[in-house]
C-alpha positions as CSV (number, residue, x, y, z in Angstrom):
1,M,103.3,-34.7,5.5
2,G,100.2,-36.3,7.1
3,L,96.7,-35.4,8.1
4,F,97.6,-35.3,11.8
5,G,100.5,-36.4,14.0
6,K,101.9,-36.6,17.5
7,K,105.2,-37.0,19.2
8,K,107.7,-39.5,17.6
9,P,107.8,-43.0,19.1
10,K,111.0,-45.1,19.8
11,S,110.1,-47.6,17.2
12,F,107.9,-47.2,14.1
13,L,104.9,-49.2,13.2
14,G,103.2,-49.0,9.8
15,V,99.7,-50.5,9.4
16,D,98.2,-50.8,5.9
17,I,94.5,-51.7,5.8
18,G,93.8,-52.8,2.3
19,A,90.7,-54.1,0.5
20,S,91.6,-57.7,1.1
21,S,94.5,-57.8,3.6
22,I,96.2,-56.1,6.6
23,K,99.9,-55.6,6.5
24,I,102.1,-54.5,9.5
25,V,105.8,-53.5,9.5
26,E,107.8,-52.4,12.5
27,F,111.2,-50.5,12.2
28,E,113.6,-49.0,14.5
29,S,116.2,-46.4,13.6
30,K,119.9,-47.4,13.7
31,K,122.4,-44.8,12.6
32,G,119.7,-43.1,10.7
33,R,118.6,-46.2,8.7
34,A,115.3,-48.1,9.0
35,T,116.0,-51.5,10.5
36,L,113.4,-54.2,10.4
37,L,112.2,-55.5,13.7
38,T,109.3,-57.6,12.5
39,Y,106.4,-57.8,10.0
40,G,103.1,-59.6,9.6
41,Y,100.1,-59.8,7.3
42,A,96.7,-61.4,7.0
43,E,94.9,-62.1,3.7
44,L,91.1,-62.3,3.5
45,P,89.1,-64.3,1.0
46,S,88.0,-62.1,-1.9
47,M,84.3,-62.7,-0.9
48,E,85.1,-61.0,2.4
49,A,87.2,-58.2,0.8
50,G,86.2,-54.7,0.0
51,D,84.5,-51.9,2.0
52,T,83.7,-54.4,4.8
53,M,87.1,-53.6,6.3
54,F,85.8,-50.1,7.1
55,E,82.1,-51.0,7.5
56,D,82.9,-53.1,10.6
57,P,85.6,-51.3,12.5
58,K,85.3,-53.7,15.5
59,A,86.1,-56.8,13.3
60,T,88.9,-55.0,11.5
61,G,90.4,-53.7,14.7
62,A,90.3,-57.2,16.1
63,L,92.2,-58.5,13.0
64,V,94.8,-55.7,13.3
65,A,95.3,-56.7,16.9
66,R,95.7,-60.4,16.0
67,V,98.3,-59.6,13.3
68,W,100.2,-57.3,15.6
69,K,100.3,-60.0,18.3
70,E,101.3,-62.8,16.0
71,A,104.1,-60.7,14.4
72,G,105.5,-60.1,17.9
73,C,105.4,-56.3,17.6
74,K,106.5,-54.1,20.5
75,S,105.4,-50.6,19.5
76,T,101.8,-49.5,20.1
77,S,102.3,-46.2,18.2
78,A,101.0,-46.8,14.7
79,M,100.9,-44.9,11.4
80,A,98.1,-45.6,9.0
81,A,97.2,-44.6,5.4
82,L,94.0,-43.5,3.8
83,P,93.2,-45.3,0.5
84,T,93.7,-43.2,-2.6
85,S,90.0,-43.6,-3.5
86,N,89.0,-41.8,-0.3
87,V,91.5,-38.9,-0.5
88,F,91.0,-35.5,-2.0
89,S,94.3,-34.1,-3.4
90,T,95.1,-31.0,-5.3
91,I,98.0,-28.6,-5.9
92,L,97.3,-24.9,-5.9
93,S,99.3,-21.8,-6.8
94,I,98.4,-18.8,-4.5
95,P,99.8,-15.3,-4.2
96,E,102.5,-14.6,-1.6
97,V,101.1,-13.7,1.8
98,K,103.5,-13.1,4.7
99,D,101.0,-13.8,7.4
100,K,100.6,-17.6,7.9
101,K,97.0,-17.4,8.9
102,L,96.1,-15.3,5.9
103,R,98.0,-17.6,3.7
104,Q,96.1,-20.6,5.0
105,A,92.9,-18.7,4.6
106,A,93.7,-18.1,1.0
107,V,94.4,-21.8,0.5
108,D,91.1,-22.8,2.2
109,A,89.2,-20.4,0.0
110,E,90.5,-22.0,-3.1
111,V,90.1,-25.6,-1.8
112,E,86.5,-24.9,-0.8
113,K,85.7,-24.5,-4.5
114,L,87.2,-28.0,-5.3
115,T,86.3,-30.4,-2.5
116,P,83.4,-32.8,-2.8
117,L,82.4,-31.9,0.7
118,P,82.3,-28.7,2.7
119,L,85.6,-28.1,4.5
120,S,83.8,-28.3,7.8
121,E,83.1,-31.9,7.1
122,M,86.7,-32.7,6.2
123,I,90.2,-32.9,7.7
124,T,92.8,-31.4,5.4
125,Q,96.6,-30.9,5.4
126,T,98.4,-28.2,3.6
127,T,102.0,-28.5,2.6
128,F,103.8,-25.5,1.0
129,L,106.1,-27.0,-1.7
130,D,108.5,-24.3,-2.5
131,G,109.6,-20.7,-2.0
132,K,108.5,-17.6,-3.8
133,K,108.1,-17.6,-7.5
134,E,107.3,-15.0,-10.1
135,K,103.9,-15.6,-11.7
136,K,104.4,-15.9,-15.4
137,G,102.1,-14.1,-17.8
138,K,100.6,-15.8,-20.9
139,K,102.5,-16.0,-24.1
140,G,103.0,-12.5,-25.5
141,E,102.2,-10.8,-22.1
142,P,104.7,-9.3,-19.8
143,K,105.6,-11.2,-16.6
144,T,103.9,-9.8,-13.5
145,K,105.9,-9.0,-10.3
146,Q,103.5,-11.0,-8.2
147,K,105.1,-13.9,-6.4
148,T,103.3,-17.2,-5.6
149,F,103.5,-20.3,-3.5
150,R,102.6,-23.8,-4.6
151,A,100.6,-25.8,-2.0
152,L,99.7,-29.5,-1.8
153,V,96.4,-30.0,-0.1
154,T,95.2,-33.5,0.9
155,G,92.1,-34.3,2.9
156,S,89.3,-36.8,3.6
157,A,85.9,-36.9,5.2
158,K,85.8,-36.7,9.0
159,T,83.4,-39.6,9.0
160,F,85.8,-41.9,7.1
161,I,88.8,-40.9,9.3
162,Q,86.6,-41.6,12.4
163,K,86.4,-45.2,11.2
164,Y,90.3,-45.4,11.4
165,I,90.2,-44.0,14.9
166,E,87.7,-46.7,15.9
167,I,89.7,-49.5,14.3
168,F,92.9,-48.6,16.2
169,K,91.0,-48.0,19.4
170,V,89.7,-51.6,19.2
171,A,93.2,-52.8,18.3
172,K,94.5,-51.0,21.4
173,L,97.1,-49.1,19.3
174,S,97.8,-45.4,19.5
175,L,97.2,-43.8,16.1
176,Q,100.3,-41.7,15.8
177,A,99.4,-40.3,12.4
178,I,97.1,-40.8,9.4
179,D,98.9,-40.4,6.1
180,T,98.0,-41.2,2.5
181,E,98.9,-44.3,0.5
182,S,100.5,-42.0,-2.1
183,L,103.0,-40.4,0.3
184,A,103.8,-43.8,1.9
185,L,104.6,-45.2,-1.5
186,I,106.8,-42.3,-2.4
187,R,108.9,-42.9,0.8
188,A,109.2,-46.6,0.2
189,L,109.8,-46.6,-3.6
190,I,111.2,-43.3,-4.7
191,G,113.0,-41.7,-1.7
192,K,114.9,-38.6,-2.8
193,D,114.7,-39.2,-6.5
194,K,113.6,-35.8,-8.0
195,G,112.6,-37.1,-11.4
196,A,109.0,-37.5,-12.8
197,I,108.0,-41.1,-12.0
198,M,104.8,-43.0,-12.2
199,I,103.9,-45.5,-9.4
200,L,101.4,-48.2,-10.5
201,D,100.0,-49.8,-7.4
202,I,98.0,-52.9,-8.5
203,G,95.9,-54.3,-5.7
204,S,93.3,-57.0,-5.5
205,K,90.3,-54.8,-6.3
206,R,91.8,-51.4,-7.4
207,T,94.8,-50.0,-9.1
208,N,96.2,-46.6,-8.0
209,I,98.0,-44.6,-10.6
210,M,100.3,-41.8,-9.3
211,I,102.7,-39.4,-11.0
212,V,105.3,-38.0,-8.7
213,E,107.6,-35.0,-9.5
214,K,110.3,-34.1,-7.0
215,G,108.7,-36.2,-4.3
216,V,105.2,-34.6,-4.8
217,P,102.2,-36.4,-6.1
218,F,100.9,-34.4,-9.0
219,V,98.4,-36.9,-10.4
220,S,96.6,-39.5,-8.3
221,R,93.9,-41.7,-9.7
222,S,92.2,-44.9,-8.5
223,I,90.4,-47.3,-10.9
224,N,88.4,-50.5,-10.5
225,I,91.0,-52.9,-12.0
226,G,92.9,-55.4,-9.9
227,G,94.1,-59.0,-9.5
228,N,90.6,-60.2,-8.6
229,T,89.5,-59.4,-12.1
230,V,91.8,-62.1,-13.4
231,T,90.6,-64.5,-10.8
232,Q,87.0,-64.0,-11.7
233,Q,87.8,-64.5,-15.4
234,L,89.4,-67.8,-14.6
235,V,86.5,-68.9,-12.5
236,Q,84.1,-68.2,-15.4
237,A,86.2,-69.5,-18.2
238,M,87.4,-72.7,-16.5
239,K,84.4,-73.4,-14.3
240,V,86.6,-73.9,-11.2
241,P,86.3,-72.8,-7.6
242,E,87.8,-69.4,-6.7
243,A,90.6,-71.0,-4.6
244,E,91.6,-73.1,-7.6
245,A,91.5,-70.0,-9.9
246,E,93.8,-68.2,-7.4
247,R,96.3,-71.1,-7.7
248,I,96.1,-71.1,-11.5
249,K,96.7,-67.4,-11.5
250,R,99.8,-67.7,-9.4
251,D,101.1,-70.5,-11.7
252,L,100.7,-68.3,-14.8
253,G,104.3,-67.2,-14.6
254,M,105.5,-70.8,-15.2
255,A,103.8,-70.8,-18.6
256,A,104.3,-67.2,-19.6
257,S,106.5,-66.7,-22.6
258,T,106.8,-64.8,-25.9
259,A,104.7,-67.7,-27.4
260,S,101.6,-65.8,-26.2
261,G,102.0,-63.4,-29.1
262,L,101.4,-60.4,-26.8
263,A,103.8,-57.7,-26.0
264,G,106.4,-58.7,-23.4
265,G,105.1,-62.3,-23.5
266,L,102.1,-61.4,-21.4
267,P,99.7,-64.4,-20.8
268,K,96.5,-64.0,-22.8
269,V,94.3,-64.2,-19.7
270,L,95.8,-61.0,-18.5
271,E,95.1,-59.0,-21.7
272,P,91.6,-57.9,-20.7
273,I,93.0,-56.3,-17.5
274,M,96.1,-54.8,-19.1
275,Q,94.5,-53.1,-22.1
276,P,92.2,-50.7,-20.0
277,L,95.1,-50.2,-17.6
278,V,97.3,-49.0,-20.4
279,N,94.6,-46.6,-21.5
280,E,94.4,-45.2,-18.0
281,I,98.2,-44.8,-17.9
282,R,98.2,-42.8,-21.1
283,Y,95.4,-40.6,-19.8
284,A,97.4,-39.9,-16.7
285,F,100.4,-38.9,-18.8
286,Q,98.2,-36.5,-20.7
287,L,96.9,-35.0,-17.4
288,Y,100.4,-34.5,-16.1
289,A,101.7,-33.0,-19.3
290,G,98.9,-30.4,-19.2
291,M,99.4,-29.4,-15.6
292,E,100.5,-25.7,-15.4
293,L,102.2,-26.2,-12.0
294,A,104.2,-29.2,-13.1
295,E,107.8,-28.5,-14.2
296,V,109.2,-31.7,-15.7
297,K,106.1,-32.7,-17.8
298,E,107.4,-36.0,-19.1
299,V,107.4,-39.3,-17.1
300,E,110.8,-41.0,-17.2
301,K,109.9,-44.4,-15.8
302,I,107.2,-46.5,-14.1
303,I,107.5,-48.4,-10.8
304,V,105.1,-51.3,-10.4
305,T,104.0,-52.4,-6.9
306,G,101.1,-53.8,-5.0
307,G,99.9,-57.3,-4.1
308,S,98.9,-58.1,-7.7
309,S,102.1,-56.7,-9.3
310,H,103.4,-60.3,-9.2
311,L,101.2,-61.1,-12.2
312,P,103.6,-62.5,-14.8
313,R,105.2,-60.3,-17.5
314,V,103.4,-57.1,-16.4
315,P,106.5,-54.9,-16.4
316,E,107.7,-56.4,-19.7
317,Y,104.3,-55.8,-21.3
318,L,104.1,-52.2,-20.1
319,A,107.7,-51.5,-21.1
320,E,107.1,-52.8,-24.7
321,T,103.6,-51.3,-25.1
322,L,104.6,-47.8,-23.7
323,N,108.2,-47.9,-25.0
324,M,109.7,-46.8,-21.6
325,N,111.5,-48.2,-18.6
326,V,109.2,-50.2,-16.2
327,Y,110.4,-51.9,-13.0
328,R,109.0,-53.8,-10.1
329,G,109.6,-51.6,-7.0
330,D,111.8,-52.8,-4.1
331,P,110.5,-51.2,-0.9
332,W,113.2,-52.9,1.1
333,A,116.0,-51.1,-0.7
334,R,116.5,-48.6,2.1
335,V,115.8,-51.0,4.9
336,V,118.4,-53.0,6.9
337,Y,117.3,-56.6,7.5
338,P,118.8,-60.1,8.2
339,A,120.4,-61.6,5.1
340,E,118.6,-64.9,5.7
341,L,115.2,-63.1,5.2
342,A,116.1,-61.8,1.7
343,A,114.2,-64.4,-0.3
344,V,111.0,-64.1,1.7
345,L,111.1,-60.3,1.9
346,E,111.6,-60.1,-1.9
347,E,108.5,-62.2,-2.5
348,I,106.2,-60.3,-0.2
349,G,107.8,-56.8,-0.9
350,P,105.2,-55.5,-3.4
351,R,102.3,-56.1,-1.0
352,M,104.2,-54.5,1.9
353,S,105.1,-51.2,0.2
354,V,102.5,-49.0,1.8
355,A,103.2,-50.4,5.3
356,I,106.9,-49.9,4.8
357,G,106.4,-46.3,3.7
358,L,104.2,-45.7,6.8
359,A,106.8,-47.1,9.2
360,M,109.4,-44.7,7.6
361,R,107.1,-41.7,8.0
362,E,108.4,-40.4,11.4
363,M,112.1,-41.2,10.4
364,E,112.2,-38.5,7.7
């Protein structure tokens, strides 16, 4: 599933352009398994981070090219992902129509009512999720004989997608496909698990909350909470430079313990970021439970990922507060790589999740 695509390359390059970093992963397929060829990433100071990555395609394209070269990549065919905050996504139920053109027209007619922009200003992708189903009547009413299809529709503004095209043109890479962060994370962290799972992607500036059922994103939300929030709190509270605050933040895990008095031993400095995040998680649970087209209704576990998921005691805090299983995701779990890289890859894994999922895209 992706917004557009071309012929499969020989090796697979995933490029994740984030708010404060660029990550690249290159795989090849050996006996049907993703095998790591190389990887690379570049971090930007938080003062340079944000929308500037897309406001200046030339500078971003040059940075992508630099990371690609320094990593020793070979493939020039790249997969990229649209950030969740710039993606429209919905799941529709439409009556069965045998003619494909008429079926797509029915989808477009429904989507037109929901999109923030006219369809003529967007690029959308429709994926039909399942076969024919009888449409159930309301309680006390007889079932109708009408059969329906569920369709996942994703899309983004043409103007925003054009920025990606410009970035990769400057980088001299062939943009093989544009996907979404949600679908990339599903590939990297969930695979073929058919349960109802939440992915919590904690970045530097934003956190993406997604609930996946049978490999399909039913709930996708993006909120302005991230690791930089903690950094700025340390800057203000301790009157230290930003670089020093970043170091202190990374050292929090050394001091984190149950002595903090918070659930899971969460350091107190993280409480202001975690309390609103828990509220958003609970709201996402409510949204999912109320979705008519969802089948499972109850989330069974949470997978935490993203560059700021290394913040200490976050899984433990969420597990105790929400009374459910919470894990840090391992995007390398289905990847073959040299044993001597295990320690390094484990450390950087959370920040590479989207890039890994993108590199896996054409191997499905």
